[in-house]
Residue, then its C-alpha position, 0 to 999 in steps of 0.5 A: n499500499q501507499y503507506t508502506i511504500s512511502n516508508i520504504i522510500e523514506g528509510n523507515n524501519g518496520s517498527q515505525e509502522y507499529e508505532d504509527k498504528k499504536y498512536i492512531f489507535n490511541t488517538r481514536k480512543k481519546i476521541i471516542n472518550k471525548l465524544k462519550e463525555e459530550g453525551f454522544t451514544y455509541f451508535k452516534i459515535a459509530i456513525i461519526f467513525n463510519t463503523t459499527e457500534y460493536q467496534i466502538k464498544k470493542i475499542i472502549k473495552e481495550l482502554 
C-alpha cells in the first residue's frame, strides 16, 4: 500500500509502522472518550467513525 511504500522510500523501519498504528489507535480512543463525555451514544459515535457500534464498544473495552 501507499503507506508502506512511502516508509520504504523514506528509510523507515518496520517498527515505525507499529508505532504509527499504536498512536492512531490511542488517538481514536481519546476521541471516542471525548465524544462520550459530550453525551454522544455509541451508535452516534459509530456513525461518526463510519463503523459499527460493536467496533466502538470493542475499542472502549481495550482502554
